[in-house]
C-alpha positions in Angstrom: 196.8 40.4 31.8 198.0 39.9 35.4 198.1 42.7 38.0 201.5 44.2 38.8 203.1 42.8 42.0 203.1 45.0 45.0 206.3 46.8 46.1 206.9 47.0 49.9 209.8 48.0 52.0 211.5 45.7 54.6 210.3 45.7 58.2 211.2 44.2 61.5 209.1 41.2 62.7 206.4 41.9 65.3 207.4 41.4 68.9 206.5 38.3 70.8 207.2 35.6 68.2 208.0 32.5 70.2 211.7 31.6 70.3 212.8 34.7 68.3 215.1 37.2 70.2 214.1 40.6 68.7 217.6 41.9 69.5 219.0 39.8 66.7 216.8 41.3 64.0 218.4 43.8 61.7 217.7 45.6 58.4 220.5 46.0 55.8 219.8 48.4 52.9 220.4 47.1 49.4 223.6 48.7 48.0 223.3 51.8 45.9 222.8 51.0 42.3 221.4 47.5 42.9 218.7 46.4 40.4 215.9 46.8 43.1 216.9 50.2 44.5 214.8 53.2 43.6 211.5 51.3 44.0 209.8 54.4 45.2 208.5 53.1 48.5 211.0 53.6 51.2 214.5 52.1 51.2 214.6 48.5 50.0 216.5 46.3 52.5 217.1 42.8 53.7 215.8 41.7 57.0 218.2 39.3 58.8 219.1 37.8 62.1 222.7 38.6 63.2 224.3 37.7 66.5 227.5 39.7 65.7 226.5 42.7 67.8 225.6 40.6 70.8 228.9 38.8 70.6 230.7 42.1 70.4 228.7 43.4 73.4 230.0 40.3 75.3 233.5 40.9 74.3 233.7 37.8 72.2 235.4 37.5 68.8 233.7 35.1 66.4 235.8 32.2 65.1 233.6 32.3 61.9 230.1 32.9 60.6 227.2 30.6 59.9 225.4 32.0 56.9 221.9 30.5 57.0 219.5 30.7 54.1 215.9 29.6 54.3 213.8 28.1 51.6 210.2 28.5 50.4 207.8 29.4 52.1 209.7 29.8 55.4 211.9 32.7 56.5 214.8 33.3 58.9 212.6 32.3 61.8 213.5 28.7 60.7 216.9 29.3 62.3 215.8 30.8 65.6 217.1 27.9 67.7 220.6 28.3 66.4 220.8 31.9 67.8 220.6 31.0 71.5 222.5 27.7 70.9 225.6 29.5 69.6 225.4 32.3 72.2 225.0 29.8 75.1 227.9 27.7 73.7 230.1 30.8 73.6 229.1 31.9 77.1 230.1 28.4 78.3 233.6 28.9 76.9 233.1 27.2 73.6 233.9 28.7 70.2 231.9 31.8 69.4 230.1 31.4 66.1 228.3 34.4 64.6 225.0 33.5 63.0 223.7 35.5 60.1 220.3 34.4 58.8 218.9 36.4 55.9 215.3 36.7 54.6 215.7 36.4 50.9 214.2 39.3 48.9 210.4 39.0 48.5 210.4 36.6 51.4 210.0 36.9 55.2 210.3 40.5 56.3 212.7 41.6 53.5 211.6 44.1 50.9 209.0 43.1 48.2 210.6 44.1 44.9 207.5 43.8 42.7 208.9 41.0 40.4 209.7 37.3 40.5 213.3 36.4 41.0 215.3 33.6 39.3 217.9 31.3 40.8 220.8 33.2 39.3 219.4 36.4 40.8 219.0 34.8 44.2 222.6 33.6 44.2 223.7 37.2 43.2 221.4 38.6 45.9 223.1 36.6 48.5 226.5 37.7 47.3 225.3 41.3 47.4 224.0 40.8 50.9 227.3 39.4 52.2 229.3 42.1 50.4 227.1 44.8 51.9 227.4 43.2 55.3 231.2 43.1 55.0 231.3 39.4 55.7 234.7 37.8 55.8 235.8 34.2 56.3 235.7 31.6 57.6 232.0 31.0 56.6 229.9 27.9 56.9 226.9 28.0 54.7 223.7 26.5 56.1 220.7 25.9 53.9 217.3 24.2 53.7 214.9 23.6 50.8 215.7 25.9 47.9 217.7 28.0 50.3 220.2 25.1 50.2 220.6 25.6 46.5 221.1 29.4 46.9 223.6 28.8 49.8 225.5 26.3 47.7 225.7 28.7 44.9 227.3 31.2 47.2 229.7 28.5 48.4 230.8 27.6 44.9 231.4 31.2 44.1 233.4 32.0 47.3 235.8 29.1 47.9 238.3 31.5 49.6 235.8 32.3 52.4 234.2 28.9 52.7 235.0 26.7 55.7 232.1 24.2 55.6 228.7 23.2 54.2 225.7 22.2 56.4 222.4 21.3 54.8 219.0 20.2 55.8 216.6 18.7 53.2 217.4 20.1 49.8 218.3 19.2 46.3 220.7 20.5 43.6 220.0 18.0 40.8 217.2 16.2 39.2 217.3 13.7 36.3 216.2 15.3 33.1 214.0 12.4 32.1 212.0 12.2 35.3 209.2 14.4 36.6 209.8 16.5 39.7 208.1 15.3 42.9 204.3 15.1 42.7 203.6 17.9 45.3 205.7 20.3 43.3 204.1 19.3 40.0 200.7 20.0 41.5 201.9 23.4 42.7 203.4 24.5 39.4 200.6 23.3 37.2 199.3 26.2 35.1 196.5 28.2 36.8 197.0 26.3 40.0 200.3 28.1 40.6 198.9 31.5 41.6 195.9 30.1 43.3 197.9 27.7 45.5 200.8 30.0 46.3 199.7 33.6 46.5 195.9 34.0 46.1 195.5 31.5 48.9 197.8 30.2 51.6 197.5 26.6 50.4 201.2 26.1 49.6 202.2 27.8 52.9 199.8 25.7 55.0 200.7 22.5 53.3 204.4 23.1 54.1 203.6 23.9 57.7 201.6 20.7 58.0 204.7 18.7 57.2 206.1 19.1 60.7 206.3 16.0 62.9 204.7 16.4 65.4 202.4 19.3 64.2 203.7 22.8 65.0 202.3 24.6 68.0 199.7 27.2 66.9 201.9 30.1 68.0 204.9 28.7 66.0 202.8 28.2 62.9 201.5 31.7 63.3 205.0 33.0 63.5 205.8 31.4 60.1 202.7 32.9 58.7 203.5 36.4 60.0 205.2 37.8 56.9 202.7 36.2 54.5 199.3 37.5 55.8 198.1 39.0 52.5 198.2 37.8 48.9 200.6 40.5 47.9 202.9 39.4 50.7 203.0 35.9 49.2 204.1 36.9 45.7 207.6 35.7 46.6 206.2 32.3 47.4 204.6 32.1 44.0 207.8 33.3 42.3 209.9 30.8 44.1 207.7 27.9 43.0 207.5 29.2 39.4 211.3 29.2 39.4 211.7 25.5 40.1 213.6 24.1 37.1 211.4 21.0 36.6 212.6 20.6 33.0 216.0 21.0 31.4 214.8 23.9 29.3 213.7 26.0 32.3 215.6 29.4 32.5 217.1 28.5 35.9 218.2 25.0 34.9 221.7 26.1 33.6 222.4 27.8 37.0 221.3 24.7 38.9 223.6 22.6 36.7 226.5 25.0 37.4 226.0 24.8 41.1 225.6 21.0 41.1 228.9 20.7 39.2 230.6 23.1 41.5 229.5 21.3 44.7 231.3 18.2 43.5 234.6 20.1 43.6 234.1 21.4 47.2 236.6 19.9 49.6 235.4 21.5 52.9 233.8 19.5 55.7 230.1 18.9 55.1 227.2 17.9 57.3 223.8 16.7 56.0 220.9 16.4 58.5 217.9 14.8 56.8 214.2 14.2 57.4 213.3 10.9 55.7 209.6 11.6 55.8 209.9 14.5 53.4 207.5 14.0 50.5 209.4 16.4 48.2 213.1 16.1 49.0 213.3 12.3 49.3 216.4 10.2 50.1 217.2 10.1 46.4 218.3 13.7 46.7 220.4 12.9 49.7 222.0 10.1 47.7 222.8 12.6 45.0 224.4 15.0 47.5 226.5 12.2 48.9 227.7 11.4 45.4 229.0 15.0 45.1 230.1 15.2 48.8 231.2 11.7 49.6 233.2 12.9 52.6 230.1 14.4 54.2 228.8 13.5 57.6 225.2 12.5 57.3 222.4 11.7 59.7 218.9 10.7 58.8 216.7 11.7 61.7 214.2 8.9 61.8 210.6 10.2 62.0 211.6 13.7 60.8 210.3 15.2 57.6 210.6 18.3 55.4 210.7 20.7 58.3 213.5 18.8 60.0 214.6 22.0 61.8 211.2 21.9 63.6 211.1 18.1 64.1 214.4 17.4 65.9 217.3 19.0 67.8 219.5 19.8 64.9 221.4 22.8 66.3 223.5 20.9 68.9 224.7 18.3 66.4 225.7 21.2 64.1 227.7 22.9 66.8 229.4 19.6 67.7 230.3 19.1 64.0 231.7 22.7 63.8 233.9 22.1 66.8 235.1 18.6 65.8 235.7 19.1 62.2 235.5 22.6 60.8 237.8 24.1 63.5 240.3 21.3 63.2 243.4 22.7 61.5 244.7 19.2 61.0 241.6 17.9 59.2 242.5 17.3 55.6 240.0 18.8 53.2 238.0 16.4 51.2 238.3 13.7 53.9 236.2 12.9 56.9 238.1 13.5 60.0 237.5 11.0 62.7 235.4 8.7 60.5 235.8 5.0 61.6 237.0 4.4 58.1 238.2 1.0 56.9 241.7 2.3 56.7 242.0 2.2 60.5 239.2 -0.3 61.2 241.2 -3.3 62.0 244.7 -4.8 61.6 243.7 -6.3 58.3 242.5 -2.9 57.1 245.7 -1.3 58.2 247.8 -3.4 55.9 248.3 -6.7 57.7 247.9 -9.9 55.6 244.4 -10.2 54.3 242.6 -12.7 52.1 239.3 -11.8 50.4 236.1 -13.5 51.3 236.0 -15.4 48.0 239.6 -16.8 48.4 238.6 -20.3 49.5 235.9 -20.5 46.8 238.6 -19.7 44.2 240.8 -22.3 45.7 238.2 -25.0 45.1 237.1 -23.7 41.7 238.0 -27.1 40.1 236.4 -29.2 42.9 233.3 -31.2 41.7 232.2 -31.8 45.3 229.1 -30.2 46.7 229.4 -26.5 47.9 225.8 -25.4 48.5 222.7 -27.4 49.1 219.2 -25.9 49.0 216.7 -28.2 50.7 213.9 -25.7 50.0 214.3 -25.5 46.2 211.3 -25.9 44.0 211.2 -29.4 42.7 213.2 -30.9 45.5 216.7 -30.4 47.0 219.3 -28.8 44.8 223.1 -29.3 45.0 225.6 -26.9 43.4 229.3 -28.0 43.2 232.3 -25.8 44.0 233.2 -25.8 40.3 229.7 -24.6 39.2 229.5 -22.1 42.0 232.9 -20.5 41.3 232.0 -20.3 37.6 228.6 -18.8 38.2 230.1 -16.2 40.6 232.6 -15.2 38.0 230.1 -15.0 35.2 227.6 -13.0 37.3 230.3 -10.7 38.5 231.5 -10.1 34.9 228.0 -9.7 33.7 227.0 -7.2 36.5 230.1 -5.2 35.6 229.3 -5.2 31.9 225.7 -4.2 32.8 226.9 -1.1 34.6 227.4 -2.2 38.2 230.5 -0.4 39.5 232.8 -0.5 42.5 231.0 1.2 45.4 227.5 0.8 43.9 224.9 -0.5 46.3 223.1 -3.7 45.3 220.0 -4.8 47.3 219.5 -8.5 47.1 215.8 -9.6 47.5 216.5 -13.3 47.1 215.8 -16.2 49.4 218.9 -17.9 50.9 220.2 -20.6 48.6 222.6 -21.1 45.7 221.4 -18.0 43.7 221.8 -15.7 46.6 225.1 -17.1 47.5 226.4 -16.6 43.9 225.0 -13.1 43.8 226.7 -12.1 47.1 230.1 -13.3 46.1 229.8 -11.8 42.6 228.9 -8.4 44.0 231.8 -8.6 46.5 234.2 -9.6 43.8 233.6 -6.5 41.7 233.5 -4.2 44.8 229.8 -3.6 44.8 228.2 -3.1 48.3 225.7 -5.8 49.2 222.6 -4.5 51.0 220.8 -7.1 53.1 217.6 -6.3 54.9 215.7 -9.2 56.5 212.2 -9.8 55.2 211.2 -10.2 58.8 211.3 -6.4 59.1 207.9 -6.3 57.4 206.8 -4.0 54.5 207.2 -0.8 56.5 210.6 -1.8 58.0 211.9 -3.0 54.6 210.7 0.2 52.9 212.5 2.3 55.5 215.7 0.2 55.1 215.6 0.3 51.3 215.0 4.1 51.1 217.6 4.7 53.7 220.3 2.7 51.9 219.3 4.0 48.5 220.6 1.0 46.5 221.7 1.7 42.9 220.6 -1.7 41.9 218.0 -4.3 43.1 218.3 -8.0 42.2 215.2 -9.8 43.3 212.9 -12.7 42.9 209.3 -12.0 41.8 208.0 -11.5 45.3 210.7 -9.1 46.2 210.4 -7.1 43.0 206.7 -6.9 43.4 207.2 -5.3 46.8 209.9 -3.0 45.4 207.5 -1.8 42.7 204.5 -1.4 45.0 206.4 0.4 47.7 208.5 2.5 45.5 211.9 1.2 46.5 214.9 2.7 44.6 217.3 1.0 42.2 217.6 -0.4 38.7 215.8 -3.7 38.7 217.3 -7.1 37.8 215.0 -10.1 38.0 216.5 -13.3 39.4 213.5 -15.3 38.1 212.7 -15.8 34.4 210.0 -13.3 33.4 208.1 -12.6 30.2 207.9 -9.2 28.6 204.5 -8.3 30.3 205.8 -9.2 33.8 209.0 -7.3 33.2 207.1 -4.2 32.3 204.7 -4.5 35.2 207.6 -4.9 37.6 209.8 -2.3 36.0 212.5 -4.8 35.4 215.5 -3.6 33.2 217.5 -6.9 33.1 217.2 -10.6 33.7 219.8 -12.3 35.8 220.1 -15.0 33.2 221.0 -12.4 30.6 223.4 -10.8 33.0 225.2 -14.1 33.6 225.3 -14.8 29.9 226.8 -11.4 29.2 229.6 -12.4 31.6 230.5 -15.7 30.0 234.0 -14.4 29.1 234.5 -14.0 32.9 236.6 -10.8 32.4 236.6 -9.1 35.8 237.7 -5.7 37.0 240.4 -5.3 39.6 239.6 -6.7 43.0 238.4 -4.3 45.7 240.7 -3.2 48.5 240.4 -4.4 52.1 239.3 -0.9 53.1 236.4 -0.7 50.7 232.8 -1.1 51.9 231.5 -4.6 51.3 228.1 -4.9 52.9 225.3 -3.1 54.7 223.4 -5.4 57.1 220.3 -4.2 58.8 219.6 -4.8 62.5 216.4 -6.5 63.6 214.7 -3.3 64.6 214.0 -4.8 68.1 215.4 -1.7 69.8 214.1 1.0 67.4 214.1 1.4 63.7 216.4 -1.0 61.9 219.8 0.5 61.3 222.2 -0.2 58.4 225.5 -1.5 59.6 228.4 -1.1 57.2 231.2 -3.7 57.0 234.4 -3.5 54.9 235.9 -6.4 53.1 238.6 -6.7 55.8 236.0 -6.9 58.5 234.0 -9.6 56.8 237.1 -11.6 56.2 238.1 -11.1 59.9 234.7 -12.5 60.9 235.3 -15.5 58.6 238.7 -16.1 60.2 237.5 -15.8 63.9 234.5 -18.0 63.2 236.5 -20.6 61.4 239.2 -20.7 64.1 237.0 -20.7 67.1 234.7 -23.5 65.9 237.4 -25.4 64.0 235.6 -25.2 60.6 237.5 -27.2 58.0 236.8 -28.2 54.3 234.9 -31.3 55.4 233.0 -29.8 58.4 229.7 -29.1 56.6 227.4 -26.4 57.9 223.7 -26.4 58.3 222.4 -22.9 59.0 218.9 -21.6 59.6 220.2 -18.3 60.7 220.3 -15.8 57.9 223.4 -13.8 58.7 225.6 -16.9 58.7 223.8 -18.7 55.8 226.2 -17.2 53.3 229.5 -17.9 55.0 230.0 -21.5 53.9 232.0 -20.7 50.7 234.0 -18.2 52.6 234.9 -20.8 55.2 235.7 -23.3 52.5 233.1 -25.8 53.6 229.8 -27.0 52.1 226.7 -25.4 53.5 223.0 -26.3 53.4 219.9 -24.3 53.9 217.2 -26.4 55.5 213.6 -26.6 54.2 212.2 -23.5 55.8 211.2 -19.9 55.3 214.3 -18.2 56.6 212.3 -15.0 57.2 210.0 -17.0 59.5 212.3 -19.1 61.8 209.5 -20.9 63.4 208.8 -22.8 60.2 211.9 -24.9 60.8 211.2 -28.5 62.0 213.3 -31.1 63.6 212.9 -33.4 60.6 214.0 -30.6 58.2 217.2 -30.2 60.2 217.9 -33.9 60.1 217.3 -34.0 56.4 219.8 -31.1 55.9 222.4 -32.8 58.1 222.0 -36.1 56.3 222.1 -34.5 52.8 225.3 -32.6 53.6 227.0 -34.9 56.2 227.3 -31.7 58.2 229.1 -31.6 61.5 227.9 -28.1 62.5 224.4 -26.9 63.0 223.7 -23.1 63.4 220.1 -22.1 64.3 218.4 -19.1 65.9 216.5 -19.4 69.2 213.1 -18.9 67.4 213.9 -21.8 65.0 215.0 -24.0 68.0 211.6 -23.5 69.6 209.9 -25.3 66.8 212.7 -27.8 66.3 212.3 -29.0 69.9 208.5 -28.8 69.6 208.5 -31.1 66.5 211.1 -33.6 67.8 208.5 -36.4 68.1 208.4 -36.5 64.3 212.0 -37.8 64.1 212.6 -41.3 63.0 215.6 -43.6 63.8 217.5 -42.4 60.7 216.8 -38.8 61.6 218.1 -39.3 65.1 221.2 -41.1 63.8 222.0 -38.3 61.4 221.7 -35.7 64.2 223.8 -37.9 66.4 226.8 -37.3 64.1 226.7 -33.5 64.6 229.7 -32.4 66.6 229.0 -28.6 67.1 225.6 -27.0 67.7 225.2 -23.2 67.8 222.4 -20.9 68.7 222.8 -17.1 68.5 220.9 -13.9 67.6 218.9 -13.6 70.8 218.9 -15.0 74.4 218.1 -18.6 74.9 217.4 -20.4 78.1 219.6 -23.3 79.4 216.5 -25.5 79.3 215.8 -24.8 75.6 219.4 -25.1 74.6 219.6 -28.4 76.5 216.5 -29.7 74.8 218.0 -28.9 71.4 221.3 -30.4 72.5 219.6 -33.6 73.5 218.7 -34.1 69.8 222.4 -33.9 69.0 223.9 -35.8 71.9 227.5 -35.9 70.5 227.6 -32.1 69.8 229.1 -29.4 72.0 226.3 -26.9 72.4 227.3 -23.2 72.2 225.4 -20.0 72.4 227.6 -17.1 71.2 226.7 -13.6 72.0 226.8 -11.0 69.3 224.8 -8.4 67.4 224.6 -7.1 63.8 227.4 -4.7 64.7 229.7 -7.5 65.7 228.3 -10.9 64.9 230.6 -12.8 67.3 231.6 -11.3 70.6 231.7 -13.9 73.3 230.8 -17.6 73.5 229.7 -20.1 76.1 228.9 -23.8 76.1 225.9 -25.5 77.6 228.1 -26.9 80.3 229.3 -23.4 81.0 225.8 -22.1 81.3 224.9 -24.9 83.7 228.0 -24.2 85.8 227.1 -20.5 85.9 223.6 -21.3 87.1 224.9 -21.6 90.7 226.7 -18.3 90.6 225.1 -15.4 92.5 225.4 -13.1 89.5 222.3 -11.5 88.0 221.6 -11.8 84.2 222.6 -14.2 81.5 226.1 -15.5 81.3 227.4 -15.2 77.7 230.9 -16.4 78.3 234.3 -15.0 77.3 235.5 -12.9 74.3 236.1 -14.9 71.2 239.6 -14.7 69.5 241.2 -11.3 69.7 237.9 -9.6 70.9 237.8 -7.5 74.1 235.0 -6.5 76.5 234.9 -3.6 79.0 232.1 -2.1 81.0 231.2 1.6 81.5 229.6 1.9 85.0 226.1 3.4 85.4 225.7 6.5 87.5 222.8 7.3 89.8 220.7 8.5 86.8 221.2 5.3 84.9 223.6 6.8 82.4 226.8 5.0 81.4 229.3 7.6 82.4 232.0 5.4 84.1 235.5 5.0 82.7 235.4 1.7 80.7 237.1 -1.1 82.7 237.3 -4.8 83.3 236.6 -4.5 87.1 234.4 -7.4 88.2 230.9 -6.8 89.6 230.3 -3.4 88.0 226.9 -2.8 86.4 227.3 -0.8 83.2 227.1 -0.5 79.5 229.0 -3.2 77.6 231.8 -2.0 75.2 233.3 -4.3 72.7 236.3 -4.3 70.3 237.3 -6.8 67.6 238.8 -6.9 64.2 235.4 -7.9 62.8 233.6 -5.0 64.5 231.6 -3.0 61.9 233.0 0.1 60.3 230.1 2.4 61.1 226.4 2.9 60.8 225.0 3.9 57.4 224.0 7.6 57.3 223.6 7.7 61.1 226.5 10.0 62.1 224.9 10.9 65.5 224.4 7.2 66.3 228.0 6.5 65.5 229.1 9.4 67.8 227.0 7.9 70.6 228.4 4.4 70.0 232.0 5.7 70.2 231.5 8.2 73.0 234.3 8.1 75.7 235.9 4.9 74.5 239.5 3.8 74.9 242.0 4.1 72.1 241.3 1.9 69.1 238.1 0.8 67.7 235.4 0.3 70.3 231.6 0.2 70.2 229.1 0.9 72.9 226.5 -1.9 72.5 223.6 -0.5 74.4 223.5 -3.7 76.5 224.0 -3.5 80.2 225.7 -6.1 82.3 228.9 -6.9 84.3 232.1 -9.0 84.2 232.6 -11.5 87.0 235.9 -12.4 88.7 236.6 -15.1 86.1 236.2 -12.6 83.2 232.8 -14.0 82.2 230.3 -11.5 80.8 226.8 -11.3 82.1 224.1 -9.5 80.2 221.3 -7.9 82.3 219.3 -6.0 79.7 219.4 -3.0 77.5 220.5 0.5 78.6 217.2 1.9 77.4 215.3 -0.5 79.7 217.2 0.2 82.9 214.9 1.4 85.7 216.0 4.4 87.6 214.5 3.8 91.0 214.9 5.7 94.4 217.5 3.1 95.2 219.5 3.6 92.0 219.6 2.0 88.6 218.1 -1.5 88.2 218.7 -3.8 85.3 215.6 -5.9 84.4 217.0 -9.3 83.5 218.0 -10.4 87.0 214.5 -9.9 88.5 212.9 -11.4 85.4 214.9 -14.6 85.9 213.5 -15.0 89.4 209.9 -14.2 88.3 210.2 -16.8 85.5 210.7 -19.5 88.1 207.1 -19.1 89.2 204.7 -21.8 88.1 202.4 -20.5 85.4 204.9 -17.9 84.1 206.3 -18.7 80.6 208.3 -15.4 80.4 208.4 -12.1 82.2 209.5 -8.5 81.8 210.2 -6.0 84.5 209.6 -2.4 83.5 209.6 1.0 85.2 206.5 3.1 85.6 206.8 6.7 86.7 209.3 9.5 86.4 213.0 8.6 86.2 214.6 8.7 89.7 211.4 7.5 91.4 210.4 4.7 89.0 208.5 1.7 90.4 209.1 -1.8 89.2 206.2 -3.6 87.5 206.3 -7.2 86.4 204.5 -8.2 83.2 204.1 -11.9 82.9 203.1 -14.1 80.0 201.5 -17.5 81.0 202.0 -20.7 78.9 200.1 -20.7 75.7 197.6 -23.2 76.9 196.9 -21.1 80.0 196.8 -17.7 78.4 194.1 -15.3 79.6 191.7 -13.9 77.1 192.4 -10.3 78.2 195.4 -8.5 79.4 195.4 -6.6 82.7 196.0 -7.1 86.4 197.3 -10.6 87.3 195.0 -12.8 89.4 195.7 -12.5 93.1 197.4 -15.9 93.5 199.7 -15.4 90.6 200.6 -11.8 91.7 201.4 -13.0 95.2 203.7 -15.8 93.9 205.5 -13.4 91.5 206.0 -10.8 94.3 207.4 -13.6 96.6 209.9 -14.7 93.9 211.1 -11.2 92.9 214.3 -9.9 94.5 213.0 -6.3 94.2 209.7 -4.8 95.4 207.0 -4.8 92.7 204.4 -2.0 92.5 202.1 -4.3 90.4 202.0 -7.5 88.5 200.3 -7.5 85.1 199.5 -10.3 82.8 199.6 -10.3 79.0 198.5 -13.1 76.7 201.5 -12.5 74.5 204.6 -10.3 74.9 205.4 -7.9 72.1 208.7 -9.1 70.5 210.8 -8.3 67.5 210.0 -10.0 64.2 213.3 -11.5 63.3 213.9 -13.5 66.5 210.4 -13.6 68.0 212.1 -13.5 71.4 213.5 -10.0 72.2 210.8 -8.4 74.4 209.9 -4.8 73.6 210.2 -3.5 77.2 209.7 0.1 76.2 206.4 -0.7 74.7 205.4 -2.7 77.7 206.4 0.1 80.0 204.1 2.5 78.2 201.3 0.0 78.3 201.8 -0.7 82.0 201.7 3.0 82.7 198.4 3.4 80.9 196.9 0.4 82.7 197.9 1.5 86.1 196.7 5.1 85.5 193.2 3.9 84.6 193.6 4.2 80.9 192.3 1.8 78.2 193.9 -1.6 78.8 194.0 -3.1 75.3 196.9 -5.3 74.2 200.5 -4.4 74.9 
């Protein structure tokens, strides 16, 4: 027999809690006749925060109310940053939003009712609270954790008052056949429940420990304030006990009712998410997006369950309120201002458009070679156009019969070659969204990418499926390799690709997707932060095909050798045969000169497309080439290197192996794979120009480039223009520019800030245009030094330093506070002369570097090896180097950069 729960009246929080303005604290009595009135100990009431009186005192009329509901085991203190943010915004002339943040009954400083409350009761409690408060619309509900469910219950029940939905990590549905997350299973397990939640502070302390970085002691103490004693924590116990972990739980029907109702909401929605949450993982975000497909969503990388403590979430919320909730012309159920495919490019807007598989279909009866795989087991493999077209149709039909639907995300963990090519075009044909994350991201990066994209399906070879199983990647598994029953069980495989293709032998296909539909999510290299998913529509991928084919004159008989993964799949789209050399595409340095020659000879290719990292080894292994190899390379007419900067010397060395070819080095990025282009002759001509940086040529096709000038603080605030000689952030526009980032709304906003009319993207690169309209890249915006003399881009000084004998490559970074940063050069000697330890450069080398540098250098450091990105092995991580240099020069541990 358990002891009765303690009844306690509501109270105001103690004074001095950090960040909490006591003037906003209020007590609101429960209405007469409510189930929990007449408790016998004072007057039961809700404690809540309310900025309404303060706004009235300032003579401001609210435009609406933000109704904030905390979860378990927090309280309204969670929303304390929103109170001053809204008041400050109103004082500055912005819209005045009233904030009402309630402590749920038995939680925070609200009354303890002496009994455990169920989800239906909590939804009714919130209704009783807003009724007693006299709350009128418009109302935006804001919820976190199980408060999100309660807030959504109120939203579903009050559509006449509802103006928007904003959520932090929460969940409103869970598959009946799957267990709830492990932390919740542990907390709800039999006798552990009371011990973990009320008898001790274990559940409370575990939750507070989920902040990143850890909460300051005084903030953690503020969260503990209403839960000092076991009796105070009875509400925490009741909340955990009420988690509907099984379909027969008493609160499960209410949860299902709310979940169904949310799918019918047509108001603007904002989801801010902490991906490091061990309870409300990305699967729950994915479910919310299925129900609120129009929602804005931003995954705050590095944030966890207590996302409100981990990041600045209030300012984005206010921005969303102003941009979308207050817009009278924003259609409900649509995302206003989204860079949707419908307005993404001329093709998307209704201009003539041909699908990416159009030329493959046109050659469906051609017995000639379409795809050659030089790295296939057992020797080179050739697939004809006829076989490829048939396999694409069969796999497409089979995938659809298996359950893959238009808009489903399909992650492909398959090495480049005929199988991957067929899978990509099959997915595109049925409207599935292809998710491509480079294996070069490494296990952690790939895990972050897979969980962020939340694919519905995963098609992989054994190596990829093993990683997916071990690292807990989402998605129904389809094995691209033949597997026996034991291996299928071990890897969690539901289907074999062979069976899928066999199921599609009738080749009955669904209607084709539209130009505006999402087609692919390509992940960036992660060289400038966590890898980001970049979303392309069908029209944008087709526009890329068209501009690439036109600019480089690709025809049916061109033939394409590509060791650069993003372009390895474009051969069928371009209508020309393509070949993957014998290499590990995820490790570009594995490509040899002989492998390139073999690929050219096998396909009679006229175009060779390689990454700079691959070219390094191709040039290094050129001595292995025989006369036949050199003859084959001599027939190449176009040579391309893109993906990262490449020196004229290295490009020239590669071009010397293909003497009849025009050597190009296009400039682009995952967000727009082809922006500008320049030939080797153009690079050599530019070498005598006085401009700093790397000349990357002129825009390709209909593309455009502008520059937003840097101000004295190093920020790109200037009006975008094509004025020559202006250092600033590079802006680009093209029909093949991406649609948007995946689930990174704030990143989209930053990339589209203060741009001209049309579709533009702030690249994060800095540089300038010269008088001839050529673009020069001088580094990344994040790497600009803000010195006493103004902003300084690093690439120009680095180019001078790299002319010094004994310097293989260099990075110029800033040390010290912005505004007074000092330039420091970090140099990497040639491999055969690399020092054993990093640190200060020898006096002679330092003197030579200082003499070559066009800017004063506070120090010269030497590192045996620069930290670079994995995909290209060439993009130097200057942010990491700057931190290392600061530690070295301040007397800290040297270590490796």
